[in-house]
C-alpha positions, 0 to 999 in steps of 0.5 A: 220683837224685830230689830232693824237690820240697820240697827245691828252691828253684829250677831254672835252665836254663844252657847248654842244661842243667837244674840244681835247686838245694837248700839245699846242692846242685845236680842236673843233670835229662834235661828241658827247663826247660817240661818241668820247669815243665809237670811241677810245673804246680800246685805252688809254682813260678813261672817268674820268668825265661826260664830259672829256675823259682822256689819260691815256699815258699823265699822269704824277701822280696822287694825292687824292683830296677832297671828294674821287676825284683824280687829274691827273697831266699831262705832259703838266702841266695841271690838271684834277680832276677825279670825285668819280665815276670814280676813281675805273674805273681809278685804274683799267685801270692803273692796266691793261693797253690796247692797246697804243693810236694809229690813228687819232680822 
Protein backbone atom coordinates (compact mmCIF):
# COMPACT_ATOMS: atom_id res chain seq x y z
CA UNK A 1 0.00 0.00 0.00
CA UNK A 2 1.32 3.46 -0.86
CA UNK A 3 0.99 6.16 1.77
CA UNK A 4 1.06 9.81 0.65
CA UNK A 5 4.13 11.45 2.20
CA UNK A 6 2.06 14.49 3.23
CA UNK A 7 0.02 12.19 5.51
CA UNK A 8 3.06 10.79 7.37
CA UNK A 9 3.79 12.36 10.76
CA UNK A 10 6.89 10.28 11.46
CA UNK A 11 8.68 7.03 10.67
CA UNK A 12 10.15 4.79 13.33
CA UNK A 13 12.35 1.72 13.36
CA UNK A 14 11.18 -0.82 15.95
CA UNK A 15 12.77 -4.27 16.29
CA UNK A 16 14.30 -4.14 12.78
CA UNK A 17 11.00 -3.09 11.20
CA UNK A 18 10.09 0.38 9.93
CA UNK A 19 6.65 1.88 10.50
CA UNK A 20 5.06 5.02 9.06
CA UNK A 21 2.63 6.82 11.37
CA UNK A 22 -0.23 8.94 10.04
CA UNK A 23 -2.87 10.79 12.05
CA UNK A 24 -4.83 7.60 12.71
CA UNK A 25 -2.93 4.58 11.37
CA UNK A 26 0.50 2.99 11.16
CA UNK A 27 1.93 1.06 8.23
CA UNK A 28 4.90 -1.28 8.03
CA UNK A 29 7.30 -0.68 5.13
CA UNK A 30 9.83 -3.04 3.62
CA UNK A 31 12.95 -0.93 3.84
CA UNK A 32 15.53 0.11 6.39
CA UNK A 33 15.18 3.51 8.06
CA UNK A 34 18.31 4.83 6.31
CA UNK A 35 16.80 3.78 2.94
CA UNK A 36 13.58 5.64 3.74
CA UNK A 37 15.60 8.65 4.90
CA UNK A 38 17.44 8.66 1.56
CA UNK A 39 14.15 8.35 -0.35
CA UNK A 40 12.69 11.29 1.59
CA UNK A 41 15.81 13.48 1.22
CA UNK A 42 14.86 16.95 -0.02
CA UNK A 43 11.41 16.69 1.53
CA UNK A 44 10.43 17.98 4.96
CA UNK A 45 11.70 14.96 6.93
CA UNK A 46 14.61 15.02 9.35
CA UNK A 47 16.16 12.44 11.65
CA UNK A 48 15.48 13.33 15.30
CA UNK A 49 16.57 10.07 16.95
CA UNK A 50 18.64 7.10 15.89
CA UNK A 51 15.37 5.31 15.11
CA UNK A 52 13.01 8.17 14.12
CA UNK A 53 12.40 10.45 11.13
CA UNK A 54 10.04 13.38 11.71
CA UNK A 55 7.94 15.34 9.21
CA UNK A 56 8.62 19.01 9.98
CA UNK A 57 5.25 19.98 8.46
CA UNK A 58 3.45 18.06 11.23
CA UNK A 59 5.08 19.87 14.17
CA UNK A 60 2.74 22.07 16.17
CA UNK A 61 5.30 23.17 18.77
CA UNK A 62 8.67 22.43 20.33
CA UNK A 63 9.68 22.65 23.98
CA UNK A 64 12.88 21.93 25.92
CA UNK A 65 13.17 18.57 27.66
CA UNK A 66 15.72 17.24 30.15
CA UNK A 67 19.37 16.72 29.27
CA UNK A 68 19.61 19.11 26.33
CA UNK A 69 16.89 17.30 24.41
CA UNK A 70 13.71 18.80 23.01
CA UNK A 71 10.20 17.50 22.57
CA UNK A 72 8.12 18.07 19.44
CA UNK A 73 4.36 18.25 19.84
CA UNK A 74 2.69 17.00 16.69
CA UNK A 75 -0.60 18.10 15.15
CA UNK A 76 -2.12 14.70 15.96
CA UNK A 77 -1.42 15.16 19.69
CA UNK A 78 1.61 12.86 19.86
CA UNK A 79 4.91 13.97 21.33
CA UNK A 80 8.28 12.95 19.85
CA UNK A 81 11.54 13.30 21.75
CA UNK A 82 14.42 14.92 19.84
CA UNK A 83 17.80 13.53 20.84
CA UNK A 84 20.54 15.97 21.82
CA UNK A 85 22.59 14.77 18.84
CA UNK A 86 19.91 16.00 16.38
CA UNK A 87 18.79 19.28 18.02
CA UNK A 88 21.13 21.43 15.92
CA UNK A 89 19.97 19.74 12.69
CA UNK A 90 16.35 20.37 13.68
CA UNK A 91 17.00 24.03 14.45
CA UNK A 92 18.77 24.49 11.10
CA UNK A 93 15.93 22.75 9.25
CA UNK A 94 13.34 24.99 10.91
CA UNK A 95 15.32 28.15 10.12
CA UNK A 96 15.98 27.10 6.49
CA UNK A 97 13.03 24.90 5.52
CA UNK A 98 13.39 22.83 2.35
CA UNK A 99 10.69 21.84 -0.12
CA UNK A 100 7.33 20.76 1.24
CA UNK A 101 6.51 17.08 1.58
CA UNK A 102 4.94 15.44 -1.41
CA UNK A 103 4.83 12.19 -3.33
CA UNK A 104 4.41 8.70 -1.92
CA UNK A 105 6.41 6.65 0.58
